[in-house]
C-alpha positions in Angstrom: 43.2 110.2 60.9 40.7 113.2 60.6 37.6 112.7 62.6 34.2 113.6 61.5 32.6 116.6 62.8 30.7 115.5 65.9 27.7 117.8 64.6 27.6 115.5 61.6 24.1 113.3 62.4 26.7 110.2 61.0 29.4 110.9 63.5 27.7 108.3 65.7 24.9 105.8 65.9 21.2 107.3 65.9 20.1 107.6 69.1 16.5 106.8 67.8 14.6 103.8 68.6 16.2 101.1 66.4 18.9 103.7 65.0 16.5 105.0 62.7 18.7 107.6 61.1 18.0 111.2 62.0 15.9 112.5 58.7 15.7 115.2 60.2 19.0 116.4 60.9 20.3 114.5 57.8 21.4 116.9 54.8 23.2 116.4 51.5 26.2 117.9 52.4 26.9 115.7 55.5 27.2 112.8 52.7 30.5 113.3 51.3 32.9 114.1 54.7 31.4 111.0 56.4 32.0 108.7 53.5 35.5 110.1 53.7 36.4 109.9 57.3 34.3 106.4 57.0 36.5 105.0 54.6 39.4 106.5 56.2 38.6 104.9 59.7 37.9 101.4 58.2 41.2 101.3 56.6 42.9 101.9 59.8 40.8 99.8 61.6 41.8 96.6 58.5 45.5 98.1 59.2 45.5 97.5 62.6 43.9 93.7 62.4 46.6 93.0 59.2 49.6 94.1 60.9 48.7 92.8 64.3 51.7 90.8 65.3 50.0 88.3 67.5 49.0 85.2 65.8 46.2 84.9 64.2 42.3 83.9 66.0 38.9 84.4 65.5 38.8 87.4 68.0 41.7 89.2 67.1 40.7 88.6 62.9 36.9 87.5 62.1 35.8 89.4 64.8 37.5 92.4 64.7 36.7 92.5 61.1 33.4 92.4 61.6 33.3 95.3 63.9 35.2 97.5 61.5 33.7 100.0 59.0 30.8 101.2 61.2 31.0 104.5 60.1 30.8 103.7 56.7 28.1 101.6 56.9 26.0 104.3 58.5 26.2 106.5 56.0 26.4 104.1 52.9 23.3 102.5 54.3 21.0 105.7 53.9 23.1 107.0 50.8 22.1 104.4 48.6 18.6 104.0 50.0 18.4 108.0 49.1 20.0 107.8 46.0 16.9 105.1 44.6 14.1 106.2 46.3 14.7 110.2 46.6 17.7 110.9 43.9 18.5 114.6 43.6 21.1 116.3 41.0 23.3 116.7 43.8 22.9 113.3 45.6 23.6 111.5 42.0 27.0 113.9 41.4 28.1 112.4 44.4 27.4 108.6 43.5 29.2 109.5 40.5 32.3 111.1 42.6 32.1 108.4 45.5 32.1 105.1 43.1 35.7 105.0 41.8 36.8 105.9 46.0 34.5 103.1 47.1 35.4 100.6 44.0 39.2 101.7 45.3 38.4 101.4 49.1 36.8 97.7 48.6 39.9 96.5 46.7 42.3 97.7 49.3 40.7 95.6 52.1 40.3 92.5 50.2 42.9 92.5 48.2 45.4 93.5 51.6 47.7 90.2 51.1 48.5 90.5 54.9 44.5 90.3 56.1 44.2 87.5 53.4 47.5 85.7 55.2 45.3 86.0 58.5 42.4 84.6 57.1 44.2 81.7 55.2 46.0 80.3 58.3 42.8 80.5 60.5 41.5 78.4 57.5 44.3 75.9 57.4 43.8 75.7 61.6 40.2 74.5 60.7 41.2 72.3 57.8 43.6 70.1 59.8 41.3 70.3 62.8 42.8 72.0 65.4 40.4 74.6 65.3 37.0 73.9 66.8 34.0 76.4 65.6 31.0 76.8 65.9 28.7 76.3 62.8 27.9 80.5 62.1 32.0 80.9 62.8 32.7 77.9 60.6 31.0 79.4 57.9 32.0 83.0 57.8 35.7 81.9 57.7 35.1 79.5 54.9 32.7 82.8 53.3 36.2 84.9 53.9 38.6 82.4 52.4 36.2 82.4 49.6 35.9 86.0 49.3 39.4 87.3 49.3 40.4 84.3 46.6 37.5 85.6 44.7 38.8 89.5 44.9 41.8 88.5 43.5 44.2 88.6 46.7 46.2 85.4 45.0 47.2 87.2 41.8 50.4 88.7 41.0 50.7 92.5 41.4 50.6 93.2 38.0 47.4 91.5 37.6 46.3 92.9 41.2 47.0 96.5 39.3 44.7 95.7 36.5 42.1 94.2 38.7 41.9 97.3 40.5 41.4 99.6 37.2 38.5 97.8 36.0 36.8 97.5 39.3 37.2 101.3 40.0 35.8 101.8 36.5 32.7 99.1 36.6 31.7 100.8 39.8 31.3 104.0 37.6 29.7 102.8 34.7 27.0 100.3 36.4 25.9 103.9 38.7 25.6 105.7 35.0 23.5 103.0 33.8 21.1 103.1 36.7 21.6 107.4 36.3 21.0 107.4 32.2 17.9 104.7 32.7 16.3 106.7 35.2 16.6 109.9 32.9 15.5 107.6 29.7 12.6 106.4 31.9 11.1 109.9 33.4 11.5 111.1 29.1 9.6 108.4 27.9 6.4 108.9 29.5 3.6 109.2 27.3 1.6 112.3 27.3 -2.0 112.2 26.3 -3.6 115.2 24.8 -7.2 113.8 24.1 -8.7 112.1 27.3 -10.5 109.9 24.8 -8.0 107.9 23.7 -7.6 106.9 27.8 -11.4 104.8 27.1 -10.6 101.9 29.4 -8.2 103.1 32.0 -10.0 103.5 35.5 -11.3 106.3 36.7 -9.0 106.5 39.5 -6.1 105.7 37.6 -7.0 108.5 34.9 -7.0 111.0 37.6 -3.1 110.2 38.5 -1.9 110.6 35.1 -3.8 113.8 34.9 -1.9 114.3 38.6 1.3 113.3 37.2 0.8 115.6 34.2 0.8 118.9 36.2 3.1 117.8 37.9 5.4 118.4 34.7 3.2 121.7 34.0 1.4 119.7 31.4 -2.0 121.3 32.4 -5.4 119.8 31.0 -3.2 116.7 30.1 -2.9 113.2 31.2 1.1 111.6 31.8 1.7 107.7 31.8 4.4 107.0 33.8 6.6 104.0 32.7 7.5 101.1 35.2 10.9 99.4 34.9 9.6 95.8 32.9 8.6 95.6 29.0 4.7 95.1 29.7 2.9 98.2 31.6 -0.2 98.0 33.7 -2.2 100.5 31.7 -1.5 98.3 28.5 -4.7 95.6 29.9 -6.6 99.0 30.2 -6.3 101.1 27.2 -9.0 100.0 24.4 -7.3 102.2 22.0 -5.0 100.3 20.4 -2.5 103.5 18.7 -1.9 104.5 22.6 -1.3 101.3 23.5 1.5 101.1 20.5 3.0 104.2 21.8 3.5 102.8 25.1 4.3 99.9 24.3 7.2 101.0 22.0 8.2 104.0 24.7 9.0 101.4 27.0 10.7 99.4 24.8 12.9 101.7 23.1 14.3 103.3 26.6 18.1 103.6 26.2 18.1 102.8 22.7 19.5 106.2 21.2 19.5 109.7 21.7 20.3 112.1 25.2 20.0 108.8 27.3 21.4 106.2 25.3 22.5 103.2 27.5 24.1 100.8 25.1 27.7 102.2 25.4 27.7 101.8 28.8 26.4 98.3 29.0 29.2 97.4 26.1 31.7 98.5 28.4 30.5 97.0 31.2 30.2 93.6 29.3 33.8 93.7 28.5 35.2 94.6 31.8 33.0 92.2 33.3 34.7 89.7 30.8 38.0 90.9 31.0 37.9 90.7 34.5 36.4 86.9 34.8 39.7 86.3 33.0 41.7 87.6 34.9 40.7 85.7 37.8 40.8 82.5 35.9 36.9 81.8 34.6 35.9 81.3 31.1 33.2 84.5 31.6 31.6 86.5 33.9 28.8 84.0 34.0 31.1 81.3 35.3 32.2 83.8 37.9 29.4 84.6 39.7 27.6 81.4 39.5 30.6 79.6 40.8 29.7 81.1 44.3 25.9 80.2 43.9 24.1 77.8 45.5 22.9 76.6 41.8 27.0 75.8 41.0 27.9 77.0 37.7 27.2 78.6 35.0 26.6 75.0 32.3 23.5 74.4 35.7 21.8 77.8 34.6 21.9 76.9 31.1 20.2 73.4 31.8 17.6 74.9 33.8 16.6 77.8 32.0 17.3 75.7 28.6 14.7 73.7 30.2 11.9 75.5 30.6 12.0 77.2 27.3 9.7 74.7 25.1 7.1 74.1 27.5 6.8 77.9 28.0 7.0 78.9 24.6 4.3 75.9 24.0 1.9 77.5 26.7 2.6 80.9 25.2 1.8 80.0 21.7 -1.4 78.5 22.7 -2.4 81.5 24.7 -1.9 83.9 21.6 -3.9 81.6 19.8 -7.1 82.5 21.9 -6.0 85.7 21.9 -5.9 86.4 18.0 -9.5 85.1 18.2 -10.0 88.0 20.3 -8.8 90.4 18.5 -9.7 89.6 15.2 -13.1 90.2 16.4 -12.5 93.7 17.0 -9.8 94.0 13.8 -10.2 90.9 11.3 -7.2 91.9 9.7 -5.1 92.4 12.6 -2.3 90.5 13.7 -1.5 89.9 17.9 1.9 92.6 18.4 3.0 92.7 21.7 1.0 95.7 22.9 -2.3 93.9 22.5 -1.6 90.9 24.5 -2.1 92.4 27.7 -5.7 94.0 27.0 -6.9 90.5 25.3 -5.8 88.7 28.2 -7.9 90.5 30.2 -10.7 90.7 27.5 -10.4 86.5 27.4 -10.4 85.9 30.9 -13.3 88.5 31.5 -15.3 86.3 29.4 -14.2 83.1 30.1 -13.5 83.3 33.8 -16.4 86.4 34.6 -13.2 88.0 36.3 -12.6 91.4 35.0 -9.5 92.9 36.8 -10.3 96.4 36.8 -13.8 95.7 38.5 -11.6 94.1 41.5 -9.1 97.2 41.9 -12.3 99.5 44.1 -11.9 95.9 46.3 -8.1 96.3 46.2 -7.3 99.6 48.2 -3.8 100.0 49.2 -4.0 100.6 53.3 -6.3 97.8 54.1 -3.9 95.6 51.6 -1.2 96.8 53.4 -2.5 96.3 57.2 -5.2 93.8 56.6 -3.7 91.8 54.0 0.1 92.1 54.6 0.6 92.8 58.0 -2.6 90.4 59.1 -0.8 87.4 57.0 2.5 88.1 59.3 0.2 88.3 62.4 -1.2 85.2 61.7 1.4 83.3 60.4 4.3 84.3 62.8 2.5 86.1 65.1 4.0 89.8 64.6 2.2 92.9 65.3 2.6 96.5 63.8 2.1 99.9 65.4 2.1 102.9 63.0 4.6 105.5 64.7 3.4 108.9 63.8 6.6 110.3 65.8 9.0 108.9 63.7 10.0 110.5 60.1 11.1 108.7 57.1 13.7 110.4 54.0 10.2 111.5 52.3 7.0 113.0 53.3 5.4 109.4 51.7 7.1 107.1 53.8 5.2 105.5 56.8 7.2 104.0 59.9 5.8 101.5 61.5 7.3 99.2 64.8 7.3 95.4 64.3 7.0 93.6 67.5 7.2 90.1 68.3 4.5 87.7 69.6 5.4 87.9 73.0 5.0 92.1 72.3 9.0 92.3 72.1 10.0 95.0 69.7 11.8 93.8 66.9 12.2 96.1 64.0 10.9 99.2 62.2 9.4 98.9 58.9 9.3 101.7 56.8 6.7 101.8 53.7 7.6 103.8 50.8 4.7 102.9 48.4 4.3 105.2 45.6 6.2 106.4 42.3 7.9 110.0 41.4 10.4 111.4 39.4 13.7 110.8 41.7 12.8 107.0 42.6 14.3 104.6 40.2 11.3 101.9 38.7 10.4 98.6 40.5 10.0 97.5 43.7 12.9 96.4 46.5 14.1 95.7 49.8 16.6 98.0 51.6 18.5 97.7 54.6 19.0 101.0 56.9 20.5 99.1 60.1 21.3 95.4 59.8 20.6 92.9 63.3 23.6 91.6 64.6 24.1 90.5 68.0 27.8 90.9 67.9 26.9 95.1 68.0 23.8 94.6 69.6 21.9 96.2 66.7 18.0 95.5 65.5 16.9 95.6 62.2 15.4 99.0 60.3 13.5 97.9 57.0 12.5 99.8 54.0 10.4 98.7 51.2 10.3 100.4 48.1 6.9 100.0 45.0 6.3 102.3 42.3 2.5 102.1 42.6 1.4 105.9 40.7 0.0 108.5 43.5 -3.5 109.5 43.0 -5.1 113.3 43.7 -4.9 114.4 46.7 -7.9 112.8 48.9 -8.1 110.3 46.4 -7.2 106.0 47.3 -4.7 104.3 46.0 -6.6 101.1 44.4 -4.4 98.4 43.2 -4.2 95.7 40.6 -3.7 92.1 41.7 0.0 92.2 40.3 0.8 95.4 42.8 -0.9 93.1 45.6 1.2 90.3 44.7 3.6 93.0 44.7 3.5 94.3 48.0 3.3 90.6 49.5 6.5 89.9 47.7 8.3 92.7 49.0 7.3 92.3 52.9 8.8 88.7 52.2 12.2 90.2 51.9 11.5 92.6 54.7 10.5 89.3 56.7 14.2 88.1 56.1 15.6 90.8 57.5 12.9 91.5 60.3 13.4 87.7 61.7 17.0 87.7 61.1 18.9 86.6 64.2 21.9 86.2 64.4 25.8 87.0 65.8 27.5 88.7 62.8 26.6 91.5 60.7 28.0 90.5 57.7 25.6 87.2 57.9 22.4 89.0 58.8 18.8 88.8 57.0 19.1 89.0 53.3 23.0 88.4 53.2 22.8 85.1 51.2 23.7 83.8 47.7 22.0 85.8 44.8 20.1 82.8 43.7 18.7 82.0 47.2 17.3 86.0 48.1 14.2 85.6 46.1 13.3 82.4 48.0 11.5 83.8 51.2 10.0 86.6 49.1 8.1 84.3 46.5 7.1 82.4 49.6 5.3 85.2 51.1 3.6 85.6 47.7 1.3 82.5 49.2 -0.4 84.4 51.6 -2.1 87.1 49.1 -3.9 84.0 47.7 -4.9 82.2 51.3 -8.7 82.8 51.6 -8.6 83.5 55.1 -6.1 86.5 54.0 -7.8 87.5 50.8 -11.3 87.7 52.5 -9.7 90.5 55.0 -8.5 92.9 52.8 -10.5 92.4 49.3 -13.4 94.9 50.7 -14.5 97.7 48.6 -12.9 100.6 49.8 -16.3 102.8 49.9 -18.8 100.4 50.7 -16.4 98.0 52.7 -18.4 95.2 51.4 -16.5 92.3 50.8 -15.6 91.3 47.2 -18.4 89.0 45.8 -17.3 85.0 46.8 -17.7 84.1 43.1 -14.6 86.7 42.3 -12.3 85.3 45.4 -13.3 81.9 43.6 -12.6 82.7 40.2 -9.2 84.6 41.1 -8.2 81.5 42.8 -9.0 79.3 39.8 -7.0 81.6 37.1 -3.5 81.5 38.7 -2.5 80.0 36.2 -3.9 81.9 33.4 -0.8 83.9 31.5 1.7 81.9 32.3 2.9 81.3 29.5 3.5 84.7 28.7 4.7 85.7 32.1 7.1 82.4 31.9 8.5 82.9 28.7 8.8 86.7 28.9 10.9 86.1 32.1 13.1 83.4 30.5 13.8 85.8 27.4 15.2 88.5 30.0 17.2 85.8 32.3 18.6 84.1 28.6 19.5 87.2 27.6 21.5 88.2 31.0 23.4 84.9 30.3 24.7 85.7 26.4 25.6 89.0 27.6 28.0 87.3 30.5 29.1 84.5 28.7 30.7 86.5 26.2 34.8 86.7 26.5 36.2 89.8 25.9 37.0 89.1 22.2 33.5 88.6 21.5 31.8 91.4 22.8 30.3 93.6 20.1 32.2 96.7 19.3 29.3 99.3 18.5 26.1 100.5 20.1 24.6 99.8 17.0 25.0 95.5 17.7 23.0 96.0 20.2 20.1 95.1 18.7 21.3 92.7 16.4 23.1 90.8 19.4 19.7 90.5 21.1 18.1 89.2 18.9 20.7 86.2 17.4 21.0 85.5 21.5 17.1 85.1 21.7 17.2 83.0 18.4 20.0 81.0 19.6 18.1 80.2 23.3 15.0 79.3 21.1 13.1 82.2 23.0 12.8 84.5 19.8 8.9 84.8 19.6 8.1 88.3 18.7 4.4 88.2 20.7 6.2 88.1 23.6 9.3 90.3 23.7 11.9 89.7 27.4 10.4 91.1 30.5 14.0 93.7 30.0 15.5 94.5 26.9 19.3 94.8 27.1 19.3 98.6 27.4 17.3 98.9 30.6 18.0 95.7 32.0 18.9 97.2 35.8 19.1 94.3 37.3 22.1 93.4 35.4 23.9 96.4 34.6 23.3 98.4 37.5 21.4 96.5 40.3 23.3 93.5 41.1 21.9 90.9 39.8 25.1 90.4 36.4 24.8 86.6 35.6 22.1 85.7 38.1 18.4 87.2 37.0 17.8 83.0 36.8 17.6 84.0 40.4 14.1 84.5 40.4 13.1 81.2 38.5 15.7 79.2 40.7 14.6 80.8 44.0 10.6 79.6 42.9 11.9 76.2 42.5 12.6 76.4 46.4 9.5 78.6 46.8 7.3 76.0 45.1 8.5 72.9 47.1 8.1 75.3 50.5 4.8 76.2 49.8 4.2 72.3 48.9 5.5 71.5 52.5 3.0 74.2 54.0 0.2 72.5 52.1 1.1 68.7 53.5 1.4 70.4 57.1 -1.7 72.3 57.0 -1.2 75.7 55.6 -1.6 78.7 57.6 -0.7 77.4 61.0 1.7 79.5 63.1 3.6 75.6 64.2 4.5 76.2 60.3 5.1 80.0 60.2 7.3 78.9 63.2 9.1 76.6 62.1 10.0 78.3 58.5 11.1 81.2 60.8 13.8 79.3 62.7 15.2 77.1 60.0 15.0 79.8 57.5 14.3 83.2 57.7 16.0 83.6 61.3 19.4 82.6 59.9 20.3 84.7 57.3 23.8 83.8 55.9 25.1 82.3 58.7 24.9 78.8 56.8 24.6 77.5 53.2 21.4 78.4 52.4 20.5 74.7 50.4 21.1 73.6 53.6 18.6 75.2 55.6 16.3 74.6 52.9 17.1 71.0 53.0 16.5 71.0 57.0 12.9 72.6 56.6 12.4 70.1 53.9 13.9 66.6 54.7 15.7 66.4 51.3 17.0 68.6 48.5 14.7 70.6 46.4 12.6 69.3 43.3 11.1 71.2 40.4 8.0 69.4 40.0 6.3 71.8 42.4 7.3 74.8 40.2 6.1 72.9 37.0 3.0 72.0 38.2 2.6 75.8 39.5 3.3 77.1 36.1 1.3 74.7 34.0 4.2 73.3 32.5 4.0 69.7 33.5 3.7 67.3 30.3 4.7 70.5 28.0 6.9 70.0 25.3 
């Protein structure tokens, strides 16, 4: 084995606080040698476990495996965070080179017959009662047995050869989809020559668009960058209907032909996933995915989503009728189109509720929302405190590093915050871990939150929409899941839970954005520090269900589209890129969700979650997690709401346990029963709808 050059920053664990990667030393040329050495090192470690002549034990098999791959983990966590947050052409080229190597590396481990046999032998001892295990170790063993089987360890050699080829190709294609979509999204940004077309856009947003144009050498113009979903934030503000249409069409046509066509990529991905599912004995990819998640089966997913379609569309049509009247006031012969929805929803809300969301923005300044909203809520609910570590640097100048302290002032984690959009950052908002907490390795958490908020001109404040405030709280909920992790094994750390439960804690954390005691602390005017008028706060709270018909319908459109693609057998996958739009249209019609005024949150060509982001056949997770979330919010309310005692119980029973037990078991220990859907229906205004 060739050792990694000791001068490479990944050669040894970082000596910085909490193991924060040494970004001052890391350069692009360090990645490839570290990856190659890391894969070689882990393969040798696994070979030693698999070839151990001693009978398998928990220590020499399960625990030994948990200790493998430390170098590979160090470089992977840093590399993939940079790839999503601050990619360069060299980083993207390296991802393409690494994808098949890492796929082969993964298969070499999980298809290792000797390793799988040792795990099965331990499982047999657990089954017959001769092996007495602590609960977290028992669950680790159960998950390891399942992982080997689902990887194909029991397949004949010929099938394994094909499976390895599929996995290698899929890894390459999924990476390619993400790169192509990022390029398509950057290319689709809308350039505006005439400032009059921007009427309705707040001054700070207009300044941000001017700054974006300057960065692209388009002097004296304005550039509207796109975010990942179909619906763009500026559509709620732009008065110019023609420009709204341009923005919508730019968003909804990403990846449909041209230089950045994602259709051939996604079709090959779908076909290979379908083939792999059949090889592994499943009806289709959706069945393969759901069978290992908390909902237990693709039919259960179909029933969940299908049962919400009728009420959601009924709500959306009722909302549309009101919006059509508002549109007719301006243009009597016009028909409500998708690019009109957000604008007229804003107007109707303003007239009915006396609530203008644009007027809220001066009261929602980023730094104050973060420190006096997100952080303060974590202090009130969990006892956490935060200190800005000016001495520590992140991977980009925009990143701020905070140390997180527990209620007893013990240092618990580092939190890196990266709020602004840039061309090198993929769309959306997300959380990444740089270091996973585990007692076995003696490591504490280092976690990143990324958002895509337009960066203002130099010296100007970052003013948020209410949706962006909620996103800030949501992503920090993911961070809390990592920060509070208190597990023995690194593979069970933090958010290492089934995909359809990973959004649960983050969605619960959104509740604190609406908590009056928290909201009053961060909703202060960025110039005068005057509080948001009390009647505005009350109106905001009363308006929570406004637009839920649209929100639920657009979400279900995407979730059902994901299911439709991944319920195909290999011979049912469309053969031509030209068939993608037709398939999408037919799938929406068959699901009863084809309501033209409300397009899906993501169309196939820019559905990064499922074709590049790990949510394939799992986008339903958001609504299923919201079932758990809404029920948990009810639990908080039944027990007095914002109380430390409630936070401590939620932390102890859910957040701290990561993937050390079944996620539904953790929920049921908190709630005292299985989850119920009624709180979700009430929240979204769907109760009693048909």
